[in-house]
Every structure is written in C-alpha cells, then in structure tokens.
C-alpha positions in Angstrom: -36.8 -49.7 -83.0 -33.7 -52.0 -83.2 -31.5 -49.0 -82.6 -33.4 -48.1 -79.4 -33.0 -51.7 -78.2 -29.2 -51.6 -78.9 -28.9 -48.3 -77.1 -30.7 -49.6 -74.0 -28.5 -52.8 -74.1 -25.4 -50.7 -74.4 -26.5 -48.4 -71.6 -27.2 -51.4 -69.4 -23.8 -52.9 -70.2 -22.1 -49.6 -69.5 -23.8 -49.1 -66.2 -23.0 -52.6 -65.2 -19.4 -52.0 -66.1 -19.3 -48.7 -64.2 -20.9 -50.3 -61.2 -18.5 -53.2 -61.2 -15.6 -50.9 -61.6 -16.8 -48.7 -58.7 -17.2 -51.8 -56.6 -13.7 -53.0 -57.4 -12.3 -49.5 -56.7 -14.2 -49.5 -53.4 -12.7 -52.8 -52.4 -9.2 -51.6 -53.2 -9.7 -48.5 -51.2 -11.1 -50.5 -48.2 -8.1 -52.9 -48.4 -5.7 -49.9 -48.5 -7.5 -48.3 -45.6 -7.2 -51.5 -43.6 -3.5 -51.8 -44.4 -2.9 -48.1 -43.4 -4.8 -48.7 -40.2 -2.6 -51.7 -39.3 0.5 -49.7 -40.2 -0.7 -46.8 -38.1 -1.3 -49.1 -35.1 2.2 -50.6 -35.5 3.8 -47.1 -35.7 1.8 -46.0 -32.6 3.0 -49.0 -30.6 6.6 -48.4 -31.8 6.3 -44.8 -30.8 5.1 -45.7 -27.3 7.9 -48.2 -26.9 10.6 -45.8 -28.1 9.3 -43.0 -25.9 9.2 -45.3 -23.0 12.8 -46.4 -23.6 14.0 -42.8 -23.8 12.1 -41.9 -20.7 13.5 -44.7 -18.7 17.0 -43.9 -19.9 16.7 -40.3 -19.0 15.2 -41.2 -15.6 18.0 -43.6 -14.7 20.6 -41.1 -15.9 19.1 -38.2 -13.8 21.4 -37.6 -10.9 20.4 -35.9 -7.6 22.7 -33.1 -6.4 25.0 -33.7 -3.4 24.4 -30.8 -1.0 27.4 -29.2 0.7 27.2 -26.5 3.4 28.4 -23.8 0.9 25.5 -24.6 -1.5 22.7 -24.3 1.1 21.0 -21.2 2.5 23.5 -19.7 4.8 20.8 -19.3 7.6 20.6 -23.1 7.7 24.3 -23.7 8.2 26.4 -23.3 11.3 29.0 -20.6 10.9 31.9 -23.1 11.5 31.1 -24.9 8.2 29.4 -22.3 6.0 32.2 -22.3 3.4 32.7 -26.1 3.2 32.3 -27.1 -0.5 32.9 -30.9 -0.3 33.2 -34.0 1.9 30.1 -33.1 4.0 28.7 -36.2 5.8 26.2 -36.8 8.5 28.1 -37.1 11.8 28.2 -40.2 14.0 25.4 -40.3 16.5 24.2 -42.3 19.5 20.5 -42.1 20.3 17.6 -44.3 21.7 14.5 -45.3 19.8 10.8 -45.9 20.8 11.6 -49.4 21.9 14.6 -48.5 24.0 17.1 -49.7 21.5 20.3 -47.8 20.7 20.3 -46.3 17.3 23.6 -45.2 15.7 24.9 -44.4 12.2 25.6 -48.2 11.9 21.8 -48.8 12.1 21.6 -46.9 8.8 24.7 -48.4 7.2 24.2 -49.0 3.5 20.7 -47.5 3.7 19.0 -44.6 2.0 16.9 -42.7 4.6 14.7 -39.7 5.2 15.3 -37.7 8.3 13.3 -35.1 10.1 12.9 -33.3 13.5 9.6 -33.3 15.5 8.1 -33.5 19.0 5.2 -35.6 20.1 3.3 -32.8 21.8 3.4 -30.5 18.7 -0.1 -29.6 17.5 0.9 -27.6 14.3 3.1 -29.0 11.6 4.3 -32.2 13.3 1.0 -34.3 12.9 1.0 -33.5 9.2 4.7 -34.4 8.8 4.2 -37.6 10.7 1.2 -38.5 8.5 3.3 -37.8 5.3 6.2 -39.8 6.7 3.8 -42.7 7.2 3.0 -42.5 3.4 6.7 -42.8 2.7 6.8 -45.8 5.0 3.9 -47.4 3.2 5.5 -46.7 -0.3 8.7 -48.4 0.6 7.5 -50.9 3.2 9.0 -54.0 1.5 12.2 -52.2 0.4 15.0 -53.0 2.8 17.2 -50.3 1.4 14.9 -47.4 2.5 14.4 -46.3 6.1 13.3 -43.2 8.1 14.7 -41.4 11.1 12.7 -38.9 13.2 14.6 -36.9 16.0 12.7 -35.5 18.9 13.6 -31.9 19.6 12.1 -32.1 23.1 13.9 -35.1 24.4 13.3 -34.1 28.0 9.5 -34.7 27.3 9.8 -37.4 24.7 11.0 -40.3 26.8 11.2 -43.9 25.4 7.7 -44.6 26.8 6.3 -41.4 25.2 7.8 -42.2 21.9 6.5 -45.8 22.1 2.9 -44.6 22.7 3.2 -42.1 19.8 4.7 -44.6 17.5 2.0 -47.1 18.2 -0.8 -44.5 17.6 0.8 -43.4 14.3 1.4 -46.9 12.9 5.2 -46.6 13.0 7.0 -49.9 12.1 10.2 -50.1 14.2 12.2 -52.0 11.6 11.5 -49.3 9.1 11.3 -46.1 11.1 13.1 -45.0 14.3 11.8 -42.2 16.5 14.7 -41.2 18.6 15.5 -39.3 21.8 18.7 -38.6 23.6 21.0 -35.7 24.5 19.5 -32.5 23.4 22.7 -30.8 22.5 23.7 -33.8 20.3 20.3 -33.7 18.5 20.5 -29.9 17.9 24.1 -30.2 16.7 23.0 -32.9 14.2 20.2 -30.6 13.0 22.5 -27.6 12.5 25.9 -29.1 11.5 24.9 -32.4 9.8 21.4 -32.2 8.3 21.5 -28.4 7.7 17.9 -28.5 8.6 17.2 -25.4 10.8 17.9 -21.7 11.0 20.6 -20.6 13.5 18.1 -18.6 15.6 16.7 -22.0 16.9 19.7 -22.3 19.2 22.2 -25.0 20.0 20.3 -27.2 22.4 20.1 -25.0 25.5 17.2 -25.4 28.0 15.0 -22.8 26.3 16.0 -23.6 22.7 13.5 -25.1 20.2 13.8 -26.5 16.7 10.7 -26.3 14.7 11.2 -27.2 11.0 9.1 -28.8 8.3 12.2 -30.1 6.4 12.5 -33.7 5.3 16.1 -34.5 4.3 17.1 -37.3 2.0 20.4 -39.0 2.9 22.2 -41.5 0.7 24.2 -44.6 1.5 27.4 -42.5 1.9 25.6 -40.3 4.5 25.5 -37.4 2.1 22.5 -35.0 1.7 20.7 -35.5 -1.6 17.6 -33.4 -1.1 15.4 -31.1 1.0 11.6 -31.2 1.0 8.7 -29.5 2.7 7.3 -32.3 4.9 3.9 -30.6 5.0 3.4 -30.4 1.2 2.0 -33.5 -0.6 3.5 -32.4 -3.9 6.9 -32.3 -2.2 6.3 -35.8 -0.8 5.6 -37.0 -4.3 8.9 -35.4 -5.4 10.7 -37.0 -2.5 9.3 -40.5 -3.4 10.4 -40.0 -7.0 13.9 -38.9 -5.8 14.2 -41.9 -3.5 13.5 -44.2 -6.5 16.0 -42.2 -8.6 18.7 -42.4 -5.9 18.2 -46.2 -5.5 18.4 -46.7 -9.2 21.8 -45.0 -9.2 23.2 -47.8 -7.0 22.4 -50.4 -9.7 25.2 -49.3 -12.0 
C-alpha cells in the first residue's frame, strides 16, 4: 500500500515538474517570438527607408534627353535643319495672348513650359488636349517655374476676343497659361523649325495650310526640347507631369 502511495506522489511531482517546465518553455518561446516580431518590424521599417532613399536618388539622377532635329522623326523636321545634332533652341517669337498682351520668349525666361498647337473651333482632338492641359495647370498652379503656351493655328479666326472667350470657358489662368495668336507664317515656322511638332505636309502657313497635331512639347529653361507627349492620352499626361517634376529637380543641383 505504501509503495502505491509513493508511486502516486512521485507521479504527481513529475507531472507538476513537467507542467512547470512546459510553462517555462512556453514563456521563453513567447518572449522570443515577441523579440523576433519587434526585430522584424524594425527591419521592415529600415527596408522601406532604404528603398525610399534609393528611389529618390535614382529619380533625382534621372536625366531627360535633349532632343535635336537629327534625333527626331525626319517627317517632323524642316529639311533645312534635319541634320542638326546640337544647339537647337526655340526661336524668338512675338505673339499676342487672350488678354491682348504681347507674349515673347522673355515671358518664358527662366521657365519650364509645355507648348502645343490648337484652334478654338476644333471639335476633335483640341477639346481633349485643352482639358488635359487644364490638368497640368491644376497640378502646377502654385509653382511659378512652370507655365503653358498654346498657339492658335487659325489666327485669322482666333482673334484676341475669341481666345478670351475660349480661355474663360476653359478655366485658363492667364498668369499660368497663354493662348496666343499672331502671324500665321510665324506660328507655323515655330511649329516646324522650333518645336518639331508637325509633319511637313501640314504646310508653312499659307492661306490653305492647316496644322493639326496632338503633340505636347516640354521645354526647359534653356529653351531646349526635353520631351514629346500625346496630349490626348491620360497616361502620357501622367508621364509628362512626372517629367516636369524630374526636370525641375535637375535645376536644384
């Protein structure tokens, strides 16, 4: 009988020991798990920070190309400059905006700007382009370094009064975005020889010539072409906005 009692006691003591040991081991494992969880969180945060730093460094270092006539589709370049490989700049100009003010290259001195060609009576691509240009205006509304410039390709129709009505209906802010009219030959020569924006079969500004292009052109502070974009494509507009930010960042160095 005594032996049975001893066996029971020993069994109880053993089970108590095993239970206590398991509890102790469980506590150790829980503490280890908590430490690993904290370590994992720290490593995750560090990874995000490191990746963010690398991303920003790469983004700042990304350089936009400088387009020369020789590097652009030959159909978009006047034959007199097709082989030019360097020093291309937007030529001087003298036009009038929607408020009757004279607009020249000096208006855009030390500015990054987006240029396009349109006409107010266009019912196809121009309304879409104007809407998308408005989005660019909104994105950079408070940024004094960024402007827009839209050239009328039917200046005989798009008088100052007509441009003013159009600008008002589209929410154009004059300090940010000029809609310009003027001498047709000058505008067409700018399109062909400066902005490299239209194919040569659009003419040189004669009475029956017509430019009709969806191109948006990004111009830097040195009056150089830094990008071409489809002004009717929202994905291209997003790319243009990103490129404007990249170009502006390059002037901080």
